[in-house]
C-alpha positions as CSV (number, residue, x, y, z in Angstrom):
1,M,-30.1,13.7,-31.2
2,V,-32.4,12.3,-28.6
3,S,-34.6,14.7,-26.5
4,I,-35.3,13.2,-23.1
5,I,-38.5,14.5,-21.4
6,T,-38.6,14.6,-17.6
7,P,-41.5,16.2,-15.7
8,C,-40.8,16.4,-11.9
9,Y,-42.7,17.4,-8.8
10,N,-41.2,17.1,-5.3
11,S,-38.6,14.7,-6.5
12,E,-35.6,15.8,-4.3
13,K,-35.1,12.2,-3.1
14,Y,-34.7,10.7,-6.6
15,I,-33.9,13.3,-9.3
16,E,-30.1,13.2,-9.0
17,T,-30.1,9.4,-9.5
18,T,-32.4,9.8,-12.5
19,I,-30.2,12.5,-14.0
20,N,-27.0,10.4,-13.4
21,S,-28.5,7.5,-15.3
22,V,-28.7,9.9,-18.3
23,L,-25.2,11.3,-17.8
24,N,-23.8,7.7,-17.7
25,Q,-25.3,6.8,-21.1
26,T,-22.9,5.3,-23.6
27,Y,-24.9,7.3,-26.3
28,Q,-24.1,11.0,-25.5
29,N,-25.9,13.0,-28.2
30,W,-28.9,14.0,-26.2
31,E,-30.6,16.9,-24.5
32,M,-32.6,16.4,-21.2
33,I,-35.5,18.8,-20.7
34,I,-36.6,18.9,-17.1
35,V,-39.8,20.7,-16.2
36,D,-40.3,21.3,-12.5
37,D,-44.0,21.5,-11.9
38,A,-44.0,23.9,-9.0
39,S,-42.2,21.6,-6.5
40,Q,-42.3,22.6,-2.9
41,D,-39.1,20.8,-1.9
42,D,-35.5,21.2,-3.1
43,T,-36.0,19.6,-6.5
44,Y,-35.5,22.8,-8.5
45,N,-32.3,23.8,-6.7
46,I,-30.8,20.3,-7.1
47,V,-31.4,20.3,-10.8
48,S,-30.3,23.9,-11.2
49,R,-26.9,23.0,-9.7
50,I,-26.4,20.1,-12.1
51,T,-27.3,22.3,-15.2
52,E,-24.2,24.4,-14.4
53,I,-22.1,21.3,-14.9
54,D,-23.7,20.0,-18.1
55,T,-25.5,22.4,-20.4
56,R,-27.3,19.5,-22.2
57,I,-29.6,19.5,-19.2
58,K,-32.2,22.2,-19.6
59,L,-34.4,23.2,-16.6
60,F,-37.8,25.0,-16.7
61,R,-40.2,25.8,-14.0
62,H,-44.0,26.0,-13.7
63,H,-45.0,28.4,-11.0
64,M,-48.4,26.6,-10.6
65,N,-48.8,22.9,-10.5
66,L,-50.3,21.9,-13.9
67,G,-49.7,18.2,-13.8
68,A,-47.2,15.8,-15.5
69,G,-49.1,15.9,-18.8
70,A,-48.7,19.7,-19.1
71,A,-45.1,19.5,-18.2
72,R,-44.4,16.8,-20.8
73,N,-46.3,18.8,-23.5
74,F,-44.2,21.9,-22.8
75,A,-41.0,19.9,-23.0
76,V,-42.0,18.1,-26.2
77,D,-43.0,21.4,-27.8
78,I,-39.5,22.9,-27.3
79,S,-37.5,19.7,-27.9
80,R,-35.0,19.6,-30.8
81,G,-34.2,15.9,-31.1
82,D,-34.8,13.5,-34.0
83,Y,-36.0,11.1,-31.3
84,I,-38.1,11.7,-28.2
85,A,-37.8,9.5,-25.1
86,F,-39.4,9.8,-21.7
87,L,-37.9,9.4,-18.2
88,D,-39.9,10.3,-15.1
89,S,-38.0,11.9,-12.2
90,D,-37.9,8.7,-10.0
91,D,-37.0,6.2,-12.7
92,I,-33.6,5.0,-13.9
93,W,-32.1,4.0,-17.2
94,K,-29.4,1.4,-17.7
95,H,-26.2,2.8,-19.2
96,N,-26.8,1.3,-22.7
97,K,-30.5,2.3,-22.9
98,L,-30.2,4.9,-25.6
99,S,-27.5,3.3,-27.8
100,T,-29.2,-0.1,-27.7
101,Q,-32.6,1.3,-28.5
102,I,-31.5,3.6,-31.3
103,N,-29.5,0.8,-33.0
104,Y,-32.6,-1.5,-32.7
105,M,-34.9,1.1,-34.3
106,K,-32.5,1.6,-37.2
107,M,-32.0,-2.1,-37.7
108,T,-35.8,-2.8,-37.7
109,N,-36.8,0.4,-39.4
110,S,-39.3,1.2,-36.6
111,S,-40.8,4.5,-35.6
112,V,-42.0,3.5,-32.2
113,C,-40.1,1.4,-29.8
114,F,-40.2,0.3,-26.2
115,S,-38.4,-2.3,-24.1
116,S,-38.7,-4.6,-21.1
117,Y,-37.8,-3.1,-17.7
118,E,-37.3,-4.2,-14.1
119,L,-38.9,-3.1,-10.8
120,V,-37.1,-1.6,-7.8
121,D,-38.5,-0.4,-4.5
122,D,-38.6,3.1,-3.2
123,N,-34.9,2.9,-2.2
124,G,-33.8,1.4,-5.5
125,N,-33.5,-2.2,-4.2
126,P,-34.4,-4.9,-6.8
127,L,-37.8,-6.5,-6.5
128,N,-36.6,-9.3,-8.8
129,K,-39.5,-8.7,-11.2
130,L,-39.2,-8.1,-15.0
131,I,-41.9,-6.6,-17.1
132,E,-41.4,-8.2,-20.5
133,A,-42.2,-6.1,-23.6
134,L,-44.5,-7.6,-26.2
135,P,-42.4,-8.1,-29.4
136,D,-44.9,-6.4,-31.7
137,L,-47.7,-4.1,-30.4
138,T,-50.7,-3.2,-32.5
139,Y,-53.2,-0.4,-32.1
140,D,-55.9,-2.9,-31.2
141,K,-53.8,-4.4,-28.5
142,Q,-52.8,-1.1,-27.1
143,L,-56.5,0.1,-27.1
144,K,-57.3,-2.7,-24.6
145,C,-54.6,-1.7,-22.2
146,N,-51.3,0.3,-22.0
147,Y,-48.5,-2.1,-22.7
148,I,-45.7,0.5,-23.0
149,G,-43.7,1.4,-20.0
150,N,-43.3,5.1,-20.5
151,L,-39.7,5.1,-19.2
152,T,-38.7,2.8,-22.0
153,G,-40.7,4.4,-24.9
154,M,-39.1,6.3,-27.8
155,Y,-40.4,7.5,-31.1
156,D,-39.0,9.0,-34.3
157,V,-40.0,12.7,-34.6
158,R,-38.9,12.9,-38.2
159,R,-41.5,10.3,-39.2
160,L,-44.3,10.9,-36.8
161,G,-44.0,14.5,-35.7
162,K,-44.3,15.6,-32.1
163,A,-47.0,13.9,-30.0
164,I,-48.7,16.6,-27.9
165,I,-51.9,15.6,-26.1
166,H,-54.1,18.3,-24.7
167,G,-57.4,18.2,-22.8
168,I,-56.9,15.2,-20.5
169,E,-55.3,15.1,-17.1
170,K,-54.7,11.3,-16.5
171,R,-53.8,8.4,-18.8
172,Q,-52.1,10.9,-21.2
173,D,-49.2,8.6,-21.9
174,W,-51.5,5.8,-22.9
175,I,-53.3,8.0,-25.4
176,M,-50.0,9.4,-26.7
177,W,-48.6,5.9,-27.5
178,L,-52.0,4.9,-28.9
179,N,-51.9,7.8,-31.3
180,L,-48.3,7.2,-32.3
181,I,-48.9,3.5,-32.9
182,E,-51.9,4.4,-35.1
183,K,-49.6,6.6,-37.2
184,A,-46.7,4.1,-37.3
185,G,-48.8,1.0,-37.8
186,H,-47.3,-0.8,-34.8
187,A,-44.6,-0.5,-32.1
188,K,-41.6,-2.8,-31.7
189,G,-40.9,-4.2,-28.3
190,M,-37.4,-5.1,-27.2
191,K,-36.7,-8.2,-25.1
192,D,-33.7,-6.4,-23.5
193,S,-34.4,-4.9,-20.1
194,L,-33.2,-1.3,-20.4
195,A,-34.6,0.5,-17.3
196,Y,-35.7,0.4,-13.7
197,Y,-39.1,1.4,-12.6
198,R,-39.4,2.6,-9.1
199,V,-42.5,1.2,-7.3
200,R,-43.7,3.8,-4.8
201,K,-46.6,3.2,-2.4
202,E,-48.2,6.5,-3.2
203,G,-47.8,6.0,-6.9
204,I,-49.2,2.6,-7.6
205,S,-51.6,3.3,-10.5
206,Y,-53.8,5.2,-8.1
207,N,-56.7,3.2,-6.8
208,K,-58.5,0.7,-9.1
209,F,-61.8,2.7,-9.1
210,S,-59.9,5.8,-10.3
211,L,-58.2,3.7,-13.0
212,I,-61.5,2.5,-14.4
213,S,-63.0,6.0,-14.2
214,Y,-60.2,7.6,-16.1
215,N,-60.1,4.8,-18.7
216,Y,-63.8,5.2,-19.3
217,R,-63.2,8.9,-19.9
218,V,-60.6,8.1,-22.5
219,Y,-62.9,5.8,-24.4
220,R,-66.0,8.0,-24.0
221,F,-64.7,11.5,-24.4
222,F,-61.3,11.4,-25.9
223,L,-61.8,8.6,-28.4
224,G,-65.5,9.6,-28.8
225,Y,-67.0,6.2,-28.3
226,G,-70.7,5.8,-27.4
227,F,-71.8,4.9,-24.0
228,L,-72.3,1.2,-24.7
229,K,-69.1,0.9,-26.7
230,S,-67.2,2.6,-23.9
231,L,-68.6,0.1,-21.3
232,R,-67.7,-2.8,-23.6
233,Y,-64.1,-1.6,-23.8
234,I,-64.0,-1.1,-20.0
235,L,-64.9,-4.8,-19.6
236,I,-62.2,-5.7,-22.2
237,F,-59.7,-3.6,-20.3
238,L,-60.5,-5.3,-17.0
239,V,-59.9,-8.7,-18.5
240,E,-56.7,-7.5,-20.2
241,Y,-55.4,-5.7,-17.1
242,F,-56.1,-8.4,-14.5
243,F,-55.7,-11.6,-16.4
244,I,-53.7,-11.1,-19.6
245,K,-51.2,-8.3,-19.0
246,P,-49.8,-10.0,-15.8
247,R,-48.5,-12.7,-18.1
248,Q,-45.7,-10.2,-19.0
249,I,-44.3,-10.3,-15.5
250,R,-41.3,-12.6,-15.0
251,N,-39.5,-13.5,-11.8
252,L,-35.7,-12.9,-11.9
């Protein structure tokens, strides 16, 4: 079984489309754990109605806004699947996402897997851009920059255990995949495009200064690097983020 982890906050505009992309999967042995992080709109009521139709969808609610990281941790902790996959409340899976990815993981004997994905705008219209997955992702490469689109990532719980990351508010998904790759040795990237990432104006990687700031904290405080080593990795990150990672973008 696959446990699908979905944190959500004020997602009334998108959440039903996201859930439908799971309901339409060709692979049907899944549970979807949705954690509403104290939404102030109709998100909770929309999901609640859907859970009455399909009991594989499980809804929980935080009464205080604790952030997406805390919501993911809670969901991972109570999950029951052999695999864990992630789908944010505004993103969309293609109908063959789970079946294709699980078959690939079995065929390649891999513990961590991710795929290419496409970009859509706020209304779900194609932006004709493909983010191509690297075929083989090492710890050293992931340390420079996050190359895993979280909406495509999946890992084998039986081999790696549950990845729960505490003590950091931002860049949690980057650290999670970094830790999993360290355990697994590498992650396998699929050329297939299996999902749609919704590009929202208010959610574009926050501003660049904040991105650098949070990355520095990861290197300095979470990974425990010294001041100079952390600065060196920030410079490496900037080169990777602005000049190397964009090579993975393809026009459709």
